[in-house]
C-alpha positions as CSV (number, residue, x, y, z in Angstrom):
1,A,-91.8,-39.8,-140.4
2,M,-92.0,-43.7,-140.8
3,R,-91.6,-44.1,-144.0
4,H,-87.8,-44.6,-144.0
5,L,-87.8,-47.0,-141.1
6,P,-86.1,-49.1,-139.9
7,Y,-83.3,-47.1,-140.9
8,F,-79.5,-48.4,-140.3
9,C,-76.6,-46.4,-140.0
10,R,-73.1,-46.9,-139.0
11,G,-70.2,-44.3,-138.3
12,E,-67.5,-43.0,-136.0
13,V,-68.4,-41.4,-132.6
14,V,-67.2,-37.8,-132.5
15,K,-67.1,-35.4,-129.9
16,G,-70.1,-33.3,-129.7
17,F,-71.2,-30.1,-127.9
18,G,-70.2,-32.0,-124.5
19,R,-73.6,-30.8,-123.5
20,G,-75.4,-34.2,-123.0
21,S,-73.3,-35.5,-120.1
22,K,-72.6,-32.5,-118.1
23,E,-75.8,-29.8,-118.6
24,L,-78.5,-32.7,-119.1
25,G,-76.9,-35.6,-117.4
26,I,-78.0,-37.8,-120.3
27,P,-74.8,-38.7,-122.0
28,T,-75.1,-39.1,-126.0
29,A,-73.1,-40.2,-129.0
30,N,-72.7,-38.3,-131.9
31,F,-72.1,-38.8,-135.1
32,S,-69.9,-37.1,-137.5
33,E,-71.3,-34.3,-140.2
34,Q,-70.8,-36.6,-143.0
35,V,-72.7,-39.5,-141.6
36,V,-75.5,-36.8,-140.8
37,E,-75.8,-35.5,-144.1
38,S,-75.7,-39.2,-145.5
39,F,-79.3,-39.3,-144.0
40,P,-82.4,-38.9,-146.4
41,S,-82.9,-35.1,-146.6
42,D,-86.7,-35.6,-146.1
43,I,-86.2,-37.8,-142.8
44,S,-88.4,-35.6,-140.2
45,T,-86.4,-34.0,-137.6
46,G,-87.4,-35.3,-133.8
47,I,-87.0,-37.9,-131.2
48,Y,-86.6,-41.4,-132.6
49,Y,-86.0,-44.9,-130.7
50,G,-84.4,-48.0,-131.5
51,W,-81.4,-50.5,-131.4
52,A,-77.6,-49.2,-130.9
53,C,-74.2,-51.1,-130.8
54,V,-70.7,-49.8,-130.1
55,G,-67.9,-51.7,-131.6
56,N,-68.9,-55.4,-131.4
57,G,-70.8,-54.5,-128.2
58,D,-74.0,-55.5,-126.9
59,V,-76.9,-54.3,-128.8
60,H,-78.9,-51.9,-126.1
61,K,-82.3,-49.8,-126.6
62,M,-81.4,-46.4,-127.6
63,V,-83.4,-42.6,-128.2
64,L,-82.0,-40.4,-130.9
65,S,-82.7,-37.0,-131.7
66,I,-82.5,-35.5,-135.3
67,G,-82.4,-32.0,-136.0
68,W,-81.6,-28.8,-135.1
69,N,-82.0,-28.6,-131.2
70,P,-83.9,-25.6,-130.7
71,F,-83.6,-25.1,-126.9
72,Y,-80.1,-24.5,-127.9
73,K,-80.3,-23.0,-131.1
74,N,-77.9,-25.2,-133.2
75,I,-77.3,-24.1,-136.7
76,K,-75.9,-27.2,-138.0
77,K,-77.9,-30.3,-137.7
78,S,-77.0,-33.3,-135.7
79,V,-77.8,-36.8,-134.9
80,E,-77.5,-37.6,-131.2
81,T,-77.9,-40.9,-129.5
82,H,-78.5,-41.9,-126.1
83,I,-77.8,-45.2,-125.4
84,I,-79.9,-46.4,-122.8
85,H,-76.8,-48.2,-120.8
86,T,-74.2,-47.2,-118.7
87,F,-70.9,-47.1,-120.1
88,K,-67.6,-47.2,-118.1
89,E,-65.6,-45.0,-120.2
90,D,-66.3,-42.7,-123.6
91,F,-66.0,-44.6,-126.6
92,Y,-65.0,-41.6,-129.1
93,G,-63.7,-43.0,-132.2
94,E,-65.7,-46.2,-132.1
95,I,-68.1,-47.4,-134.5
96,L,-71.7,-46.9,-133.3
97,S,-74.1,-48.8,-135.2
98,I,-77.7,-47.9,-135.0
99,V,-81.3,-49.4,-136.6
100,I,-83.7,-46.5,-136.1
101,T,-87.4,-48.5,-135.2
102,G,-89.6,-45.7,-134.6
103,Y,-90.8,-41.9,-134.4
104,I,-91.6,-40.4,-131.1
105,R,-92.4,-36.9,-131.2
106,P,-91.3,-33.6,-133.3
107,E,-88.5,-31.6,-132.1
108,K,-89.8,-28.7,-129.8
109,N,-88.4,-26.0,-127.9
110,F,-88.9,-25.8,-124.1
111,D,-88.7,-23.2,-121.5
112,S,-86.2,-24.3,-119.2
113,L,-83.3,-27.1,-118.8
114,E,-85.6,-28.5,-116.7
115,A,-88.5,-29.4,-118.9
116,L,-86.2,-30.4,-121.4
117,I,-84.5,-32.9,-119.4
118,S,-88.3,-34.0,-118.1
119,A,-89.2,-34.8,-121.9
120,I,-86.0,-36.8,-122.3
121,Q,-86.8,-39.0,-119.7
122,E,-90.3,-39.4,-120.9
123,D,-89.0,-40.0,-124.4
124,I,-86.7,-42.6,-122.9
125,E,-89.6,-44.5,-120.8
126,E,-91.7,-44.6,-124.3
127,A,-88.7,-46.0,-126.1
128,K,-88.4,-48.8,-123.7
129,R,-92.0,-49.8,-124.0
130,Q,-91.9,-49.6,-127.6
131,L,-88.6,-51.6,-128.0
132,D,-90.1,-54.5,-126.2
133,L,-93.0,-54.8,-128.8
134,P,-92.2,-58.5,-131.0
135,E,-92.0,-55.8,-134.2
136,H,-89.0,-54.0,-132.7
137,L,-87.5,-56.7,-130.7
138,K,-86.6,-58.7,-133.8
139,L,-84.5,-56.0,-135.2
140,K,-82.0,-56.6,-132.0
141,E,-81.0,-59.6,-133.4
142,D,-80.2,-58.2,-136.9
143,N,-77.0,-59.3,-139.0
144,F,-76.3,-55.5,-139.3
145,F,-75.2,-55.5,-135.9
146,N,-72.5,-58.1,-136.3
147,L,-69.7,-55.9,-137.6
148,P,-66.9,-58.6,-139.6
149,E,-63.7,-58.7,-137.5
150,G,-61.1,-56.1,-138.6
151,K,-64.0,-53.9,-140.8
152,T,-63.1,-50.4,-141.7
153,V,-66.1,-48.1,-141.8
154,N,-65.7,-44.7,-143.7
155,N,-61.8,-45.8,-144.6
156,H,-60.5,-45.4,-140.9
């Protein structure tokens, strides 16, 4: 899982399935299909952690899921980022820049919504611990997060 890391990616935030906030209480930012398809095809599905930045905002810790979300039986692969920060409003249409720095665990199915939520909470705690390590912390300052003013991404 580590061969492609750190992995730098940016794209527009699009509407997802609307489950993160509503069912799980864990809002996620979703990338468009084009961005998902641009990921290395051999990158392992599962749960990752790293840094995320919306537009030219601050850089925050994040947890990311790559895969089919077996609990929800998705037919399309998705990349969903949970930024460990409380935002006042939605940011659909904004540019999300992420750096994936580490891998937590493979995707798996859960017997209940509660078990899924509890696993995600554990993933968040693990991400927070890992991202405090110097080798991960240094990527928070990467120039990748400085979007030049007026820069367009994906021709938008």
